[in-house]
VOGU-3710 file (C-alpha; in Angstrom, 3 decimals, decimal comma):
1> maalrtlprk> 22,925/-54,332/64,121  25,002/-51,161/63,896  22,717/-49,516/61,408  19,704/-50,017/64,012  21,673/-48,379/66,841  20,469/-45,143/68,394  22,613/-42,966/70,750  21,779/-44,386/74,280  20,504/-41,671/76,661  23,652/-41,935/78,946
11> areilelard> 25,886/-41,286/75,991  23,834/-38,299/74,780  23,976/-36,885/78,118  27,845/-37,114/78,184  28,163/-35,826/74,702  26,151/-32,832/75,411  28,017/-32,124/78,681  31,253/-32,253/76,749  30,161/-29,372/74,565  30,469/-27,063/77,581
21> drsaarqalg> 32,696/-28,702/80,020  34,924/-31,634/78,702  36,263/-32,231/82,094  32,945/-32,935/83,738  32,138/-35,095/80,733  35,117/-37,168/81,262  34,346/-37,495/84,927  30,958/-38,666/84,175  32,027/-41,228/81,945  34,661/-42,495/84,448
31> rlsldaqval> 32,148/-42,900/86,977  30,820/-45,859/84,945  32,364/-49,375/85,335  34,687/-50,502/82,696  32,024/-52,982/81,379  29,482/-50,055/81,393  31,825/-47,957/79,366  32,395/-50,654/76,738  28,711/-51,078/76,450  28,067/-47,420/76,045
41> vcesplsrra> 30,592/-47,038/73,278  29,567/-50,301/71,449  25,800/-49,527/71,538  26,356/-46,069/70,249  26,291/-45,430/66,398  29,618/-45,767/64,855  29,772/-42,146/64,026  29,817/-41,180/67,718  31,985/-43,698/69,323  35,263/-41,839/68,463
51> elldlapepe> 33,859/-38,856/70,581  33,195/-41,131/73,414  36,583/-42,811/73,319  38,218/-39,371/73,268  36,449/-38,523/76,526  37,767/-41,660/78,241  39,700/-40,811/81,412  41,778/-44,025/81,030  41,793/-44,949/77,212  44,616/-47,403/78,020
61> slvpalppae> 42,047/-49,523/79,902  38,876/-48,882/77,688  40,433/-49,278/74,219  41,903/-52,875/74,913  38,512/-53,886/76,416  36,734/-53,299/73,093  35,921/-56,299/71,047  38,594/-56,388/68,399  36,232/-55,971/65,361  34,527/-52,996/67,012
71> lcfvasavgl> 37,833/-51,258/67,345  38,589/-51,963/63,579  35,219/-50,591/62,767  35,769/-47,373/64,719  39,521/-46,945/63,443  38,004/-47,213/59,998  35,097/-44,740/60,614  37,678/-42,284/61,982  39,879/-42,734/59,005  43,041/-44,808/59,341
81> adagwlleha> 45,177/-41,551/58,802  43,580/-40,172/62,073  43,483/-43,400/63,956  47,006/-43,488/65,594  45,614/-42,284/69,068  43,313/-45,282/69,187  45,882/-47,884/68,025  48,406/-46,742/70,583  46,334/-48,225/73,318  45,173/-51,347/71,298
91> sdtqlttcvd> 46,087/-54,836/72,346  48,281/-57,085/70,217  45,392/-59,210/69,594  43,252/-56,308/68,615  45,861/-55,195/66,113  46,369/-58,521/64,602  42,424/-58,801/64,327  42,187/-55,392/62,513  44,472/-56,578/59,888  42,879/-59,890/59,534
101> ldawqpltpd> 39,532/-58,507/59,077  40,332/-55,312/57,095  43,394/-56,086/55,028  42,170/-58,948/53,049  39,658/-59,157/50,026  38,492/-61,837/50,967  41,059/-64,547/50,631  44,082/-62,444/49,292  45,944/-59,749/51,013  44,788/-56,303/50,156
111> rerlgqwlea> 48,403/-54,677/49,781  46,897/-51,079/49,702  44,783/-51,290/52,677  47,735/-53,084/54,585  49,882/-49,983/53,505  47,158/-47,724/55,061  47,334/-49,738/58,348  51,215/-49,499/58,325  51,108/-45,727/58,030  48,445/-45,621/61,026
121> ladageptll> 50,558/-47,868/63,023  53,664/-45,783/62,344  51,714/-42,679/63,561  50,829/-44,543/66,748  54,367/-44,533/67,716  57,383/-46,780/67,851  56,109/-49,055/70,745  52,800/-49,794/68,955  54,589/-50,262/65,596  56,967/-52,655/67,093
131> raahsidmel> 54,133/-54,657/68,802  52,290/-54,725/65,508  55,320/-56,060/63,556  55,492/-58,944/65,979  51,862/-59,643/66,152  50,996/-59,580/62,405  52,388/-62,623/60,352  55,862/-61,984/59,030  54,588/-63,542/55,759  52,153/-60,723/55,442
141> walhlrerva> 54,742/-58,089/55,985  57,103/-59,693/53,499  54,348/-59,646/50,846  53,651/-56,012/51,447  57,329/-55,062/51,304  57,954/-57,236/48,162  55,068/-55,314/46,400  57,012/-51,966/47,135  60,610/-52,595/47,197  63,343/-54,972/45,611
151> vemkpsgded> 66,121/-56,128/48,025  69,577/-57,042/47,164  72,248/-58,244/49,650  75,867/-57,074/49,363  78,006/-60,085/48,144  80,712/-60,928/50,680  84,095/-60,157/49,395  83,035/-58,558/46,188  84,585/-55,128/46,115  83,330/-54,191/42,709
161> wspptggqsl> 79,681/-54,716/43,515  77,632/-51,380/43,644  74,283/-50,822/45,338  71,239/-50,465/43,264  70,584/-46,997/42,052  68,467/-45,229/44,658  68,906/-48,055/47,001  68,711/-47,434/50,663  70,306/-49,295/53,623  70,343/-49,432/57,288
171> dgqlffvard> 72,984/-51,977/57,834  75,303/-51,667/54,802  74,515/-55,067/53,818  70,775/-55,304/52,802  69,820/-52,509/50,171  66,185/-51,885/49,270  64,874/-49,709/46,452  61,579/-48,516/45,683  59,696/-50,324/42,697  57,665/-47,186/42,008
181> pkddlndlvt> 59,845/-44,031/41,849  57,015/-42,041/43,265  56,830/-44,055/46,422  58,739/-42,267/49,156  58,822/-45,482/51,362  58,631/-43,163/54,496  56,225/-45,532/56,397  58,154/-48,678/55,529  61,459/-47,001/56,312  59,944/-46,314/59,643
191> llrtlfqndy> 58,954/-49,907/60,160  62,515/-51,206/58,984  64,328/-48,720/61,228  62,189/-49,614/64,237  62,986/-53,353/63,696  66,406/-52,584/63,091  66,887/-50,834/66,310  64,806/-53,230/68,399  64,914/-56,579/66,839  67,584/-56,962/64,337
201> wfyfrllqav> 67,094/-60,790/63,661  63,539/-59,853/62,701  64,626/-56,992/60,419  67,248/-59,303/58,943  64,719/-62,223/58,497  62,115/-60,089/56,881  64,303/-58,514/54,285  65,566/-61,911/53,402  62,132/-63,080/53,012  61,359/-60,317/50,402
211> aweassenee> 64,739/-61,001/48,630  64,416/-64,891/48,261  60,919/-66,334/49,417  58,162/-67,053/46,835  55,361/-64,818/47,262  52,893/-67,614/46,362  54,372/-69,539/49,370  54,098/-66,622/51,770  50,473/-65,838/50,617  49,516/-69,633/51,316
221> walrwragrl> 50,936/-69,410/54,963  49,643/-65,937/55,694  46,098/-67,152/54,612  46,519/-70,257/56,705  47,393/-68,371/59,850  44,512/-65,917/59,358  42,031/-68,672/58,732  43,021/-70,290/61,953  42,592/-67,096/64,018  39,206/-66,282/62,298
231> qdmgfppwee> 38,137/-69,788/63,112  39,083/-69,046/66,636  36,618/-66,062/66,591  33,824/-68,140/65,143  34,351/-67,553/61,498  34,641/-70,898/59,841  36,463/-71,777/56,588  34,754/-70,940/53,353  33,927/-74,513/52,522  32,552/-75,197/55,998
241> amaiygslrp> 30,378/-71,991/55,977  28,996/-72,987/52,452  27,238/-75,985/54,318  24,321/-73,682/55,200  23,458/-73,672/51,488  23,829/-77,383/51,392  21,196/-79,266/49,003  17,951/-80,796/50,520  15,509/-83,165/48,662  11,884/-81,983/48,807
251> eqlphlaeaa> 10,998/-84,803/51,281  13,794/-83,827/53,502  12,532/-80,299/54,237  9,850/-81,197/56,973  12,247/-83,327/58,754  13,073/-82,308/62,444  16,722/-83,112/62,638  17,983/-83,793/66,108  19,490/-80,523/67,554  23,131/-79,940/67,193
261> qpiavgewpl> 25,266/-80,027/70,399  24,541/-76,399/71,730  27,437/-73,972/71,387  28,701/-72,990/74,874  28,742/-69,364/75,564  32,266/-68,287/75,745  33,422/-71,253/73,529  35,014/-68,599/71,321  35,645/-64,972/71,781  33,043/-62,631/70,077
271> pvwmpelpva> 34,890/-60,188/67,699  31,962/-57,906/67,962  29,582/-56,496/70,790  26,504/-58,642/71,048  23,627/-57,452/73,366  20,976/-59,938/73,962  19,646/-60,463/70,385  16,114/-61,632/71,233  15,757/-58,457/73,644  17,205/-56,081/71,115
281> fegeeapllf> 14,716/-57,279/68,327  11,543/-58,036/70,423  8,237/-56,774/68,878  5,711/-57,741/66,361  8,061/-56,481/63,638  10,905/-58,755/64,924  11,802/-61,868/62,779  9,902/-65,029/63,965  13,262/-66,516/65,027  13,901/-63,598/67,541
291> ramaelrdee> 10,474/-63,775/68,945  10,637/-67,407/69,561  14,114/-67,049/71,216  12,787/-64,248/73,383  9,929/-66,648/74,601  12,246/-69,231/75,856  12,112/-69,293/79,590  15,511/-70,591/80,491  18,213/-67,487/80,389  21,012/-69,887/79,624
301> erralsfafl> 19,190/-71,483/76,775  18,408/-68,032/75,383  22,056/-67,010/75,531  23,202/-70,210/74,121  20,863/-69,820/71,226  21,974/-66,072/70,795  25,476/-67,392/70,455  24,600/-69,962/68,036  22,658/-67,302/66,049  25,882/-65,280/65,818
311> slanrvavad> 27,741/-68,258/64,567  25,120/-68,708/61,908  25,405/-65,101/61,047  29,238/-65,574/60,613  28,659/-68,406/58,452  26,547/-66,310/56,128  29,083/-63,540/56,257  31,939/-65,892/55,182  29,872/-67,895/52,673  28,692/-64,734/50,987
321> gmalgdaesl> 32,222/-63,250/50,723  31,405/-60,251/52,775  33,993/-57,832/53,857  34,549/-58,779/57,484  36,185/-55,633/58,273  33,244/-53,464/57,219  30,960/-52,594/59,961  27,682/-53,037/57,926  28,597/-56,645/56,797  27,639/-58,229/60,060
331> pvaidkaarv> 24,349/-56,441/60,345  23,595/-57,539/56,767  24,560/-61,150/57,780  22,426/-61,081/60,796  19,301/-59,864/58,778  19,806/-62,188/56,204  20,288/-65,143/58,735  17,292/-64,214/60,758  15,142/-63,705/57,787  15,968/-67,014/56,043
341> asgglaflce> 15,899/-69,082/59,299  12,536/-67,565/60,250  11,198/-68,821/57,003  12,392/-72,348/57,656  11,068/-72,174/61,407  7,626/-70,957/60,173  7,502/-73,934/57,646  8,411/-76,516/60,361  5,971/-74,943/62,866  3,095/-75,270/60,353
351> ehgiaatevl> 4,133/-78,823/58,994  4,285/-80,273/62,699  1,561/-78,044/64,315  3,960/-77,339/67,171  5,230/-74,037/68,796  8,376/-72,183/67,275  9,974/-72,586/70,838  9,771/-76,383/70,391  11,125/-76,321/66,935  14,176/-74,380/68,344
361> qrtsldrlfr> 14,846/-77,049/70,734  14,729/-79,914/68,411  16,709/-78,729/65,445  19,570/-76,474/64,680  19,686/-72,994/63,475  21,745/-74,051/60,518  19,087/-76,486/59,408  16,486/-73,917/59,755  18,481/-71,654/57,324  18,977/-74,431/55,009
371> vgfhlddsis> 15,342/-75,140/54,913  14,370/-71,397/54,635  16,945/-71,108/51,738  15,227/-73,844/49,791  11,805/-72,409/50,258  12,858/-68,820/49,152  13,378/-68,640/45,388  14,556/-65,129/45,792  17,776/-66,054/47,406  20,550/-67,523/45,205
381> apatrfddde> 23,470/-69,525/46,855  26,897/-67,691/46,589  28,988/-68,361/43,713  31,753/-71,085/44,343  35,383/-70,613/44,134  35,919/-73,417/41,664  36,806/-72,967/38,069  34,636/-74,616/35,345  36,429/-78,028/35,203  36,657/-78,290/39,113
391> adeaedgete> 32,912/-77,274/39,370  32,097/-80,194/37,092  33,907/-82,617/38,973  32,266/-81,382/42,468  28,910/-81,677/40,906  29,633/-85,306/39,829  30,841/-86,398/43,119  28,305/-84,402/45,234  26,139/-86,460/47,462  22,817/-85,262/49,022
401> es> 22,304/-85,174/52,718  20,958/-88,618/53,910
//
């Protein structure tokens, strides 16, 4: 969807006004309600959002109101090196979500990217850095620090002990030294000093983890915490997401399965800005699925289906291993979900001689995608994460849908 956005008229007026009178532009933006400001920012192309946010008269209110993934997209578009002013106003949830989406690839921590986020958070100021330290999993911090430093603790009562060459310490007990002599550790020292001055127990616990805890165990727990938060935002575990590519026998394709329990709007917080999808894509060129959704008369039914559709797009993004922190991933997932599900919808309409709206009321969007996938030879299922032996075992034990 991001790729399809054009600058809204109101946003264009405000940005043009800002060329000559930034104060007047700021006032014009401030006259809009907070919800309208959020909509204006999120409906604008990614390349222009930072300009609008920079004009906000109360960024401390507007920035936290953005869906967390949208803030992540804006920060990445601006460049993390220049995003400190945005992160300063971000909520704890937004900070955690930014790292969850953008510092993994896709199931292991991206140490380099996490380091870039750490630098951006340090630039945002000590209060923001402290909030982020508490919001982001300690296991993830420990993994990042262990990649960059070795930690030694001064033995109690050992007068002959010497600190490691080049070692630094903030408390005279725990010493850390860069693994790479070229790493100046400035951002890391800023983090540790902030913790030492404001939360000594966290500081002590973190360096202890770096010194003694196994990276494999920390990575497992970090992945578990992240998976739970992503699931709360509608991104299911990979194994569950892969169900949309589940096998169907030829005789099962025409079956109109009973529709799944509809997803309640608001059941999970949307990580992205979502206008009414059928309205956004109405017209003869729109996929059949969106045209059918737009024809539904009941507004609540349309909204629930829009929510269910975004859930399907999330499944596609996870199953296909897309980078969740990339602003273009969700539009790609939405396009694929709409195209493939529309193929399944058209097939079932023709098989049963009924309207597309009736099919939508009688089967789930996930099943429409599965049918469409099996009808389209140009689409390949994503590669599994099993090794060869596990793949053989999984294939032997696999059962088809009854």
